[in-house]
N, C-alpha and C positions, 0 to 999 in steps of 0.2 A: 566404451559407450559412445565415444566420438564417432559421428557418422552413422549411427543407428537410431532408429526410433524407439520410443519407450514401448515396452510390451505390457501385457495385462498385469503381470506381477509388479513391475515398476510402478504402474499407475495405482495399483492397490496399496503399495507401500506409501506412496505419496499421499493418497487419500487418508490413510490411517494416521500418518504423521501430522497432516493438517488438522485432523480432529483432535489429536492430543500428541504433541511433540515430545512429551515426557515418557512415552511408551518405551519400554526396554526392547532391545533386539529380540529377546525371548518372546515378549508379547507380540511384537510385529510378526515374527516367524509363525507363531501359533495362529494369528488372525489371518495371515495370507496363505497359510498351509505350505510353508517351505521350511527348510532346515535353518537353524540359527546361523550357521556359517554362510549360507546363501543369502540370508537377510542382511547380515553384516557386510558381505561383499557388495551386494546391490546398493545398500544405503551409502557405502563409501564411494562406489562408482558414481552414484547420483550427485554426491557432494563434489567429487573430483571433476565431474563434467560441468559443474556450475548450475545444475538443475535445482539442487537444494542449495540455497545461498545463505542459510542461517536458520536459527531456531528462535522463536519469539513467544511472548506471552500476550494473550488478548486481555485488554484492560477495559473495564467499564469506566469510560472517561468521566461520566457524570458523577459516579461515586468517588472518583479520584480528584474531584474538585474542578472539573472542566465540563460543566453541563451545557454550555452554549456551543453547538456544532453548526458550522456554516460552510458553504461552498462559494468561493469568489470566482466570478467570471471576469477575467482581466483582458482588456483590449489595449493594444499598443498602436493602433492606427495603421498607417501604411508602412511604417518603418519599425518593425519589431527590434527590440534591443538585443535579442539573441540570448545566449547561454549566461551572460553576465546577469541579466534580469532574473532568470530562473534561479541562479545561485543566490541573489539578493533576496528573492521571495522565500526561498527555502531557509534562509537564516533568520527570518522574522519569528519572534517568540510565538509559540502555540501553533505554528504551521506544521502539519503532519505530512502533507503531500503536495507536490507541485507537478502538474502535468502540462507539457507543452503540446498544444493540439493544433490541428488544422480545422478551420471552420469560421464561425462568426466572431469568435474571440481567439486570443492567442494562448492564454493560460487558464487552467482551472486549478484553484488552490483550495485544499481542504484545511480547515482550521477549527480547533476546539479551544474555547476561551473560558475563563472563570466567570465572566459576566457579559451582559450586553454592552455595558459601558466600556469594558476592555476591548471587546470586538470592535466597537465603534472607533475607539482610539487607534487601534491598529490599522483599520481601513482608512480613516480620514487623515491621520497624522503620519502614517507609515507607508502603506501601499500606494495611495494616491500621490504621494510626494516623490516616488521613485522615478528616475529619469526614464522616459519612454512610455510610461503608463498614461493612457488617455481616458480610460474609464474603468470603473469597477462596479459590477452588479453583485450584490450580496444576497445570497439565498440561504435563509435559515432552514436547517434540517429539522423537521418535526417528527419524523419516524425513519427508521432504517431497517431494511431487510437485506440479508446477504445470503448468497448461495455460493458454494465452492464450485468454480467453473470446471475443476477436474472431474466432478461428478458427471459431466456431459461427455467426457472423452472416453471412448471405448476402444 
């Protein structure tokens, strides 16, 4: 797989696994219209190449006790603290994702908390106190829609 692009069968396998990673090789083979041995070989090759990096479970965070979802836009001013800050941000409780970006701010952080009070504590007494952080803009998520970007790849 190294050095070659994904073909239609690889993409179909990836789409199927992203919809339900619990599917068996037999089910994948039937859905993609290939043999079980071919499905097994291709999935293994996708894993070995690092295209498939793991299998996970989608969780309704609200039902799991984390109903407050927010996106933090964090600025470090003219002197970004670098990967150390990203590591510190990622270690904060309830943080699910840290993106280092180019643009008006330096980091985007996704966080899901059990309450507005906990979110406020994290922002005011945690994030804002980190060395290098000059400002934090907190954006509460009121609705979320997602689409699998692999659906657009042909």
